[in-house]
Residue, then its C-alpha position, 0 to 999 in steps of 0.5 A: m226442543k230449543i226454540k230457534s225463533t226468528i222473531n225479535t223479542s223487543k217490546r215493539l215487535i211483540a206489540f206488532t206481532s200481537m196486532l198481526v195475530a189479532t188481525v189473522l184471527l179476525v179474518s179467520a173468524i169471518g172466513c172460516e166461522r171458527h172463531v170462539p169468543s174469549p172464555t169467561p173466568g168460569d170457562t177456564v182452569q189453572f193447570t200446572d204443567s211438568v216444568g212447574r208453569t201454571v197456565k190458564i187453559p179452557r175447562n172444555i178442550e175441543r181444539i188442540a195443536p200438537s207442538g211436535t212429532l211426539s206430541q202429534i203421535i200421543l195426541y193422535t192415539l188419545c184424541p184424534e178428533k180434537l187435533v186441528g192440525l199436524t206438525n208434519s203431514f202423514s206420509a203416504s206409507q203412514l196413511e196405510y195405517i191411519p184413516s185418510k180423513y186425518a190426511s187433510l189436516p193442515t200442516l202447522g210446522d215445528f213449534f220449536g223450530n223455524t218452520l212454524n206457520l203462524e198464519a195456519l196456526m191462527v186459522a186452525n184456532p186451537q184452544v191450547i198447544i200441548d208439548i210432550g216429551d223430555p223436559n231435559v232436552s232443552g236447558n231453558m224449557r220454561d223460557d221456551l214454553d213461555d216464549l211460544q205462548e207469548r208469540t202465539g197468544i195461545p196457552v202452551i202446556f208441557v207434559e213429561m213423557d218417557l217409558a217410565t212416566m207414560v202412564k202418568a202422562y196419558n192420565t194427565l192428558g186424559e183429564i185435560t182433554g176429557e178423554t179419561e175413558h180412552a186414556q184408561k184403556l191405553t194406560n191399562y195396556i201399557k201397564q200390563t205390557l211393562s209389568e209383564t215384561e219386567q217380571k218375565a225378563a227378570g227370570i231369564p238367567n244371565a247365561d241365556r240372555v241374547t246378545v243384540y246389535y242394533c244398527q241403521g244405514d250401512g249397518l255400521a251406525a251402531i245404536a248405543q246402549g243407554t240411550f232411549h233409542s235402544d232401551v227396548i233391548d234392555i227392557v226385554g232382557g237382551v244384551n246390547v253389545t254396543v257399549l260405548s263412551s257417551s263422548i262418541v255417541a251422537g245425539n241420535g244415539t248412534s256411533t260409527i264403528s268398524m267391521e272389525q269391532l262388530m266381528l269382535w262383538n259377534p252378536s247372536v242377533i242383529l236388528f236393522a233399522p228400516g231403510s238400512i242394508y237389511d235386504s242386501v246384507a246377506t250378499r255382502a262379502e264383508w258381512g259373511g263372517i258375522t255369526a248372526i248373518q250366517n245363522g239367519t238371525y238378523y231382522e228388520v225392525p217393523s215400521g208403520p206408521f212408526n218404527w217399533m223400536g222408537r224413532p220417534p221414542s213414543v208409544n210405538r215402543i210398547l208394541g216393540i217391546k212385545w215384538l222383540a221379547n217374542l223374537l228373542y225369547p219365544k218360549v218366555f214371551s209366547y205371543d201371537m204377534l198377528e193378534e197382538t199387532k191387530e189389538f195394538y193398532k186398533l187401540f192406539y192407531h184406530c186402525d183395523l188391520t187385515n191379516a195381509q197388513v200384519t204379515a207385511l209388517l212382520t215379513n222381515s221381522t220374524h224367525k226365518q224358515 
């Protein structure tokens, strides 16, 4: 989340930027009739965000700009009608699971990168910018948020969210946006999934725990244990064989290993990330000595609109927990994944899946006949 601002922060340029923003707002107001007068004190409330910043935000929020991909996903699940733009446009494949009306939302760019479209932001005229994620990603989170707020002239708040804080975050966002009822439905689902999984996984004997290798790309880009990219494996009671020194694990949670190392680990199950060699791995001679390939216990992680294992590491992992738990321990987690998938997509993605869509999502992700 480090801001790579190209704007000089001298007083002279800040003043110029403020004048430019005001001009764009005025033009937008005339042309689009979306300008809202500055709120009076009674229209605002003080909000203390997850890094301790106290920010004055509107009491009634109807127009929100997400700061990045994670924020976009979470806010879409909670209050899609209040989004005035997207950090990144939805791809054609993602729009299979997302109502088409959201495809027309303007692309605002990455608020903490070098792709922010300031003019598009001003035309969209959000009342608040909401950033969601891990406060430890940036060593200067408070400064980054303050800088973004100063650059745009729009209130910016940060809400911490990972699996451990997801329920709290949704509740906070529900209060901010006025979507408390829907937030409660989402948190009830999340709490039930996490508590049920924790309870059942704890009862699996060590001798029965399934060893798992999770990879991407050519299959030798191993996704390491102890990263949020692979934590679904740990949560459901699997044993991630990729135990590596943090010094050799890249920022995306991966490390390149050799085929010899994989043969030594010889996992019972292999999970391939979307876009990897899953389709051709059974025909590759060098993979023929791996037990999971021989036994057919290798699978592709479902993806659509997002990877169920966590790229990005958002609420998509909650369904991923149910899927992987059922895949590794079907007698312990006896879910009907067709119905589970439909329920999740309806609740979080506002999408009524057909049986054919669910079948397509799970084609490479269930036990081979």
